C-alpha positions in Angstrom: 71.2 29.9 -1.1 70.9 31.3 -4.6 68.7 28.5 -5.7 66.4 28.8 -2.7 66.2 32.6 -3.2 65.3 32.1 -6.9 62.6 29.5 -6.1 61.2 31.7 -3.4 60.7 34.6 -5.8 59.4 32.3 -8.5 56.7 30.7 -6.2 55.7 34.0 -4.6 55.3 35.6 -8.0 53.2 32.7 -9.2 51.0 33.0 -6.1 49.8 36.4 -7.2 50.2 36.1 -11.0 46.4 36.0 -11.5 46.2 39.4 -9.9 49.5 41.0 -11.2 48.7 40.1 -14.9 45.4 41.9 -15.0 47.0 44.9 -13.4 49.7 44.8 -16.1 47.1 44.3 -18.8 45.2 47.4 -17.7 48.3 49.5 -17.8 49.5 47.9 -21.2 46.1 47.8 -22.7 46.3 44.1 -23.5 42.9 42.5 -22.6 43.9 39.0 -23.5 46.9 38.6 -21.2 44.8 37.0 -18.4 43.5 34.1 -20.5 46.8 32.1 -20.6 47.4 32.2 -16.8 43.9 32.1 -15.2 44.3 28.4 -14.6 47.0 29.2 -12.0 44.5 30.6 -9.5 43.5 27.3 -8.2 47.1 26.5 -7.3 47.6 29.8 -5.4 47.6 28.1 -1.9 50.3 25.7 -3.0 52.5 28.6 -4.4 52.1 30.4 -1.0 53.0 27.2 0.9 56.1 26.7 -1.4 57.2 30.3 -0.9 57.1 29.9 2.9 58.9 26.5 2.7 61.7 27.9 0.6 62.1 30.9 2.8 62.2 28.7 5.9 64.9 26.5 4.3 67.0 29.5 3.2 66.9 31.1 6.6 67.7 27.8 8.3 70.8 27.3 6.1 71.9 30.9 6.5 71.7 30.9 10.3 73.3 27.5 10.5 76.3 28.4 8.4 76.9 31.9 9.9 79.3 30.9 12.5 82.9 31.8 13.3 86.0 29.8 12.2 88.6 28.3 14.6 90.4 31.7 14.8 87.2 33.4 16.1 86.8 35.3 12.9 83.5 35.4 11.0 83.4 33.5 7.8 83.4 35.7 4.6 80.4 35.3 2.4 79.3 36.9 -0.9 76.3 39.3 -1.0 74.0 36.6 -2.4 74.7 34.4 0.5 74.3 37.1 3.2 71.4 37.7 5.6 71.0 41.1 3.9 70.2 39.6 0.5 67.9 37.0 2.1 66.0 39.8 4.0 65.5 41.6 0.7 64.2 38.4 -0.9 61.9 37.8 2.0 60.4 41.3 2.0 60.0 41.2 -1.8 58.3 37.8 -1.7 55.9 38.8 1.1 55.0 41.9 -1.0 54.2 39.7 -4.0 52.1 37.2 -2.0 50.0 40.0 -0.5 49.6 42.0 -3.7 45.9 41.0 -4.0 45.1 42.8 -0.7 46.6 46.2 -1.7 46.3 46.2 -5.5 43.3 48.5 -5.4 45.6 51.2 -4.2 47.2 51.4 -7.6 43.8 51.6 -9.5 41.3 54.4 -9.2 38.1 52.8 -7.9 35.3 54.0 -10.1 32.4 52.7 -12.1 33.3 52.3 -15.8 31.2 53.8 -18.5 28.8 56.8 -18.6 28.6 58.5 -15.2 25.4 56.7 -14.3 23.3 59.1 -16.3 21.6 55.9 -17.4 18.7 56.3 -19.9 15.5 54.5 -19.3 16.0 52.4 -22.4 19.1 50.8 -20.9 18.8 47.2 -19.8 20.4 45.8 -16.6 22.2 42.5 -16.3 24.0 41.0 -13.3 26.3 38.2 -14.4 28.0 35.7 -12.2 31.7 35.7 -13.0 34.4 33.2 -11.8 38.1 33.7 -11.8 38.4 37.1 -10.1 41.0 37.3 -7.4 41.3 41.0 -6.5 40.6 44.6 -7.5 42.9 44.3 -10.5 40.5 41.6 -11.9 37.5 43.9 -11.4 39.0 46.7 -13.4 40.4 44.2 -16.0 36.8 43.1 -16.6 35.4 46.6 -16.6 38.0 47.8 -19.1 37.0 45.0 -21.5 33.2 45.3 -21.2 33.1 49.1 -21.4 34.7 48.8 -24.9 31.6 46.9 -26.1 29.5 49.2 -28.2 26.2 50.0 -26.5 27.5 49.4 -22.9 26.5 52.4 -20.8 28.0 51.3 -17.5 29.8 48.3 -15.9 30.8 47.5 -12.4 32.6 44.3 -11.5 32.7 43.0 -7.9 35.4 40.5 -6.7 33.6 40.1 -3.4 30.3 39.1 -5.0 31.8 37.3 -8.0 29.6 39.4 -10.2 29.5 42.0 -13.0 26.6 44.5 -13.3 26.1 45.9 -16.8 23.8 48.5 -18.1 23.5 48.4 -21.9 21.4 49.5 -24.8 19.7 46.4 -26.3 19.4 48.1 -29.6 23.1 48.4 -29.9 24.4 45.2 -28.3 23.3 42.1 -26.5 24.2 39.9 -23.5 26.1 37.4 -25.7 28.7 40.1 -26.8 29.1 41.2 -23.2 29.7 37.6 -22.0 32.1 37.0 -24.9 34.1 40.1 -23.9 34.5 38.8 -20.3 35.3 35.2 -21.3 37.9 36.3 -23.9 40.2 37.8 -21.2 40.3 34.7 -19.2 37.3 34.9 -16.8 34.2 32.8 -17.0 30.6 33.9 -17.0 28.4 31.3 -15.3 25.2 30.4 -17.2 22.9 31.5 -14.3 22.8 35.1 -13.2 23.8 35.7 -9.6 21.5 37.0 -6.9 23.3 39.8 -5.1 22.6 41.3 -1.8 19.9 43.8 -2.9 21.1 47.4 -3.1 18.7 50.2 -2.0 17.0 50.5 -5.3 16.7 46.8 -5.9 15.4 46.3 -2.3 12.8 49.0 -3.0 11.6 47.2 -6.0 11.8 43.8 -4.5 9.5 45.0 -1.7 7.2 46.8 -4.0 8.0 50.1 -2.6 9.3 51.8 -5.8 7.2 54.2 -7.8 7.8 55.7 -11.2 9.2 58.8 -9.5 11.6 57.0 -7.1 13.0 54.3 -9.6 15.2 56.0 -12.1 15.6 53.0 -14.3 11.9 52.5 -14.8 10.6 53.5 -18.3 8.1 56.4 -18.3 4.9 55.4 -20.2 1.9 57.7 -20.4 -1.6 56.2 -19.8 -4.9 57.8 -20.9 -6.4 60.1 -18.2 -9.7 58.3 -18.2 -11.3 55.4 -16.5 -11.9 52.2 -18.4 -15.5 50.9 -18.6 -14.3 47.4 -19.2 -12.4 46.7 -15.9 -14.0 44.3 -13.3 -12.9 44.2 -9.7 -12.0 40.7 -8.9 -13.9 39.1 -6.0 -12.4 35.6 -6.4 -10.2 33.5 -8.6 -13.3 31.6 -9.9 -14.2 34.7 -11.9 -11.0 34.3 -14.0 -11.4 30.5 -14.1 -15.0 30.8 -15.5 -13.9 33.3 -18.1 -10.9 31.1 -19.1 -13.1 28.0 -19.5 -15.7 29.9 -21.5 -13.0 30.7 -24.1 -12.9 27.0 -25.2 -11.9 26.7 -28.9 -9.7 29.8 -28.8 -6.1 30.3 -28.0 -6.1 32.0 -24.6 -3.6 34.9 -23.9 -3.4 36.0 -20.3 -1.2 38.7 -19.0 -0.6 39.9 -15.4 0.4 43.6 -15.2 1.0 46.4 -12.7 -0.8 49.6 -13.5 2.1 51.9 -12.7 5.2 49.8 -13.6 6.8 51.3 -16.7 8.0 47.9 -17.8 4.5 46.4 -17.5 3.0 49.4 -19.4 5.6 48.9 -22.1 4.4 45.3 -22.1 0.8 46.5 -22.5 1.9 48.4 -25.6 3.7 45.3 -26.9 0.5 43.3 -26.5 -1.4 46.0 -28.5 1.2 45.8 -31.3 1.3 42.0 -31.5 -1.4 39.9 -29.9 -4.3 42.4 -30.2 -3.4 43.2 -33.8 -3.7 39.6 -34.7 -6.5 38.7 -32.3 -9.3 38.2 -34.8 -7.0 36.7 -37.5 -5.5 34.1 -35.1 -8.7 33.6 -33.0 -7.2 34.7 -29.7 -9.1 35.4 -26.5 -7.3 38.0 -24.3 -7.5 38.3 -20.5 -5.6 41.1 -18.8 -5.2 41.0 -15.0 -4.1 44.2 -13.3 -2.5 43.6 -10.0 -1.1 45.6 -7.0 2.7 45.0 -7.0 4.2 48.4 -6.5 3.4 51.1 -3.9 1.8 53.3 -6.5 -0.6 50.6 -7.7 -4.2 50.9 -6.7 -7.7 50.5 -8.1 -7.9 54.0 -9.6 -4.6 53.6 -11.5 -5.8 50.1 -12.7 -8.9 51.8 -14.1 -6.7 54.3 -16.0 -4.2 51.6 -17.2 -7.1 49.4 -18.4 -8.2 52.1 -20.8 -5.1 51.2 -22.9 -7.3 48.3 -24.1 -10.5 49.8 -25.5 -11.8 46.6 -27.2 -14.7 45.3 -25.1 -13.9 41.7 -26.1 -10.8 41.9 -24.0 -11.7 40.9 -20.5 -9.9 42.8 -17.7 -9.8 42.3 -14.0 -8.3 44.2 -11.1 -6.7 41.7 -8.6 -5.9 43.9 -5.5 -4.2 41.0 -3.6 -2.4 39.4 -6.5 -4.1 36.1 -5.8 -4.0 35.1 -9.4 -0.3 36.0 -9.6 0.4 33.7 -6.6 -1.4 30.8 -8.3 0.4 31.3 -11.6 3.8 31.5 -10.0 3.3 28.2 -8.2 2.0 26.6 -11.4 5.2 27.6 -13.2 7.6 26.8 -10.4 6.8 25.2 -7.0 9.0 27.8 -5.5 7.4 30.6 -7.4 6.1 33.7 -5.7 4.1 36.8 -7.0 4.0 36.4 -10.7 3.5 39.6 -12.6 4.8 41.3 -15.7 4.2 37.9 -17.3 2.6 37.0 -20.7 1.1 33.5 -21.3 -0.4 31.5 -24.2 -2.7 28.5 -23.6 -3.9 25.9 -26.0 -7.4 26.0 -27.4 -8.3 22.7 -25.7 -6.9 23.8 -22.3 -9.5 23.7 -19.5 -9.0 25.0 -16.0 -10.2 22.2 -13.7 -8.5 21.7 -10.3 -5.6 23.9 -11.2 -4.8 26.3 -14.0 -3.1 24.5 -17.0 0.5 25.3 -17.8 0.9 27.7 -20.7 2.4 26.2 -23.9 4.5 29.3 -24.2 5.1 32.4 -22.1 7.4 35.3 -21.6 8.2 37.7 -18.7 10.2 40.7 -17.6 11.2 39.5 -14.1 14.8 40.0 -13.4 16.7 36.9 -12.1 18.3 38.8 -9.2 14.9 39.7 -7.7 12.9 36.7 -9.0 15.2 33.6 -8.9 12.3 31.3 -9.4 11.5 32.6 -12.9 12.8 30.8 -16.0 15.5 33.1 -17.3 15.2 31.6 -20.8 11.7 33.2 -20.9 13.1 36.7 -20.1 12.4 39.2 -22.8 12.5 42.9 -22.1 11.4 46.1 -24.0 11.7 45.6 -27.7 12.8 42.0 -27.2 9.4 41.3 -25.6 7.5 42.9 -28.5 9.5 40.7 -30.9 9.0 37.6 -28.9 5.2 38.1 -28.5 5.0 38.8 -32.2 6.9 35.6 -33.1 4.7 33.5 -30.8 1.5 35.1 -32.2 2.6 34.6 -35.8 3.3 30.9 -35.1 -0.3 30.2 -34.0 
């Protein structure tokens, strides 16, 4: 009986160890406690089965042996062999097994980090994280990531198997955040996870956001004048003809939204890198302004185009994003609506039946909203400026 009770408690505790340990780690402040026991999670069903088996065996023996002797008197048993002790063991074991379902009651549910007063310069990452078993794991991850210098806010989700992080790219990077999560026993998958879009993400995904409605969008001022160099696109052949006439030059092509803060920052990055070296590196520049957001239109495209005052820079307004569709499909058969993308083509490249594939490119398309985009080509804000500068310098 004692042996069965001990084994019952041991297996029931093991069944929830991956949830109990993070809870203890949060209280004790030891972030590394999870690392040594995270491998137990895959055995949880076996521990639960073992607990029920040992409980059943203990109750069977207790009921079988609790009978009267030949005098009609009940046999005397010690406390550890009594039904009362077994009832306590049963209740305690069931509480341990079900700990993941009520662990959140012991932890205040809140988003770690700055109280969502997120600055425009902060970058968002949604990481796919395996190894979470309950709310304790969520807060274990949040407690570790929020300690990384430069992290503004972090929210882990056991249900989605993800961790959303806002951080300042000038103070930290994704590698440090991933390292913080992996160091406490969880594992960040290489690919970012696509979550069910929240209201803001859904707004952006459908092109309904505006600089006023999207709080994470950078605010970039554009000249209050209409460009004289913008041409309204009547067909893709216009861009094709321009592309082919630039033979003998490296061709740089960007697709931008006229009101997206990230795109306008991208336009500034082009000015500081590609345009600055345009003559020296013999680069031909084509800018295609497209309608992707609710606030995009021809008038805003004319204003945004005035950011580039060099008449040798060819600019088009593509109201239906036909060029973006073509580029997306060229980069990935599943691609849709390419924009906020920056491409370099070889001098010898000619656009015949289809546009050639760029020898190098970068983009600011988040993986959660644009899963077709190559995440290794993702560079945002100052990272984009540096990347465009590095590519231009290598020409």
